[in-house]
C-alpha positions as CSV (number, residue, x, y, z in Angstrom):
1,X,183.0,0.2,42.5
2,X,183.8,4.1,43.6
3,X,180.8,3.9,46.1
4,X,182.9,0.8,48.0
5,X,185.8,2.8,48.0
6,X,185.0,4.4,51.2
7,X,184.6,0.9,53.2
8,X,188.2,-0.5,51.3
9,X,189.9,2.4,52.5
10,X,188.1,2.1,56.5
11,X,190.0,-1.9,56.3
12,X,192.9,-0.9,54.8
13,X,193.0,1.6,57.4
14,X,193.0,-0.9,60.2
15,X,195.4,-1.4,63.0
16,X,198.3,-3.9,62.8
17,X,198.8,-5.7,65.9
18,X,202.4,-6.3,67.1
19,X,203.8,-3.0,65.9
20,X,202.8,-0.9,68.4
21,X,198.6,-0.9,67.3
22,X,199.5,2.7,65.4
23,X,200.4,0.9,62.2
24,X,198.2,0.2,58.8
25,X,198.6,-1.8,55.9
26,X,198.8,1.7,54.1
27,X,202.3,2.2,56.5
28,X,203.5,-1.2,55.6
29,X,202.6,-1.3,52.4
30,X,203.1,2.6,51.1
31,X,202.3,3.5,47.3
32,X,205.8,2.8,46.5
33,X,206.6,-0.5,48.4
34,X,203.1,-1.5,46.5
35,X,204.7,-0.5,43.0
36,X,208.1,-2.2,43.4
37,X,206.8,-5.4,44.8
38,X,203.2,-5.9,43.3
39,X,201.3,-5.1,40.1
40,X,199.6,-2.5,41.8
41,X,200.1,1.2,42.2
42,X,198.7,0.4,46.2
43,X,197.5,-1.5,49.3
44,X,193.7,-1.0,48.0
45,X,194.2,-1.8,44.6
46,X,195.8,-4.9,45.4
47,X,192.8,-6.0,47.1
48,X,190.1,-4.1,44.6
49,X,191.8,-7.2,42.2
50,X,191.2,-10.0,44.0
51,X,188.1,-12.0,43.3
52,X,186.3,-10.8,46.4
53,X,184.4,-8.4,47.5
54,X,186.1,-6.5,50.3
55,X,183.9,-4.6,52.2
56,X,185.3,-4.0,55.8
57,X,188.3,-5.9,57.5
58,X,185.8,-9.6,58.2
59,X,185.4,-9.8,54.6
60,X,188.7,-9.4,54.3
61,X,189.7,-12.0,56.7
62,X,187.2,-14.5,55.3
63,X,189.1,-14.9,52.5
64,X,190.3,-18.6,52.5
65,X,193.8,-18.2,53.3
66,X,194.8,-20.2,49.7
67,X,193.1,-18.2,47.3
68,X,195.0,-15.3,49.1
69,X,197.9,-17.1,48.6
70,X,197.5,-17.5,45.7
71,X,196.6,-13.7,44.7
72,X,199.7,-13.0,46.3
73,X,201.5,-15.7,44.4
74,X,200.4,-13.8,40.3
75,X,200.5,-10.4,41.6
76,X,203.5,-9.8,43.6
77,X,207.0,-11.5,43.6
78,X,205.9,-13.7,46.8
79,X,204.9,-17.3,47.3
80,X,202.3,-16.6,49.7
81,X,201.1,-13.5,52.1
82,X,202.8,-14.4,55.1
83,X,205.8,-13.5,52.8
84,X,204.6,-10.3,51.6
85,X,203.2,-9.2,54.6
86,X,206.7,-9.6,56.6
87,X,209.7,-8.0,53.6
88,X,206.1,-5.6,54.2
89,X,207.0,-5.2,58.2
90,X,211.4,-6.0,57.4
91,X,210.9,-2.8,55.2
92,X,209.2,-1.2,57.5
93,X,211.0,-1.1,60.7
94,X,214.0,-0.6,58.8
95,X,212.5,3.2,58.0
96,X,210.7,3.7,60.9
97,X,213.8,3.2,63.0
98,X,216.7,3.5,61.5
99,X,220.4,1.7,63.5
100,X,221.7,3.9,65.7
101,X,225.5,4.3,64.7
102,X,227.6,1.2,67.2
103,X,229.2,3.5,70.4
104,X,226.5,5.0,70.1
105,X,224.6,6.6,73.6
106,X,221.0,5.6,73.0
107,X,220.4,1.5,74.2
108,X,220.8,-0.8,76.7
109,X,224.9,-0.6,76.9
110,X,223.9,3.3,77.4
111,X,222.2,2.7,80.8
112,X,224.4,-0.1,82.2
113,X,227.5,2.2,81.8
114,X,226.4,4.9,83.8
C-alpha cells in the first residue's frame, strides 16, 4: 500500500477550484480538523479507508457519489460529502481570513469615505 501513497498524495494535493486556485484538500482538511470530525487522522487516511483504489484525481472523482456519501456518513460526523466539504471550507475561510474589527480601515467602506 505504501507504493500507492505518492499517487494518493498527488490526488489530495490537487487544487480546489473557487478558493483562489491554490487551496488543496490538505489545506482544507488539516490533520487536526480531520481528527476532530472524522475517525481518520488525515485526509489521505480517510481516502485510503474507502473501498476504492484512489491513485489520481480521476480515480477519486470516479467514486460513485452515493458510495462516497455513505463512506463520509459512516466515518465522520457529516451526512454526506457536500456537508463535510462545506464545513471544511467554512473553517478554512474563518482561519485564513479573520474578520476585521468593526470600524477598521479595511474594506469597501474605507474606500468610499476617502
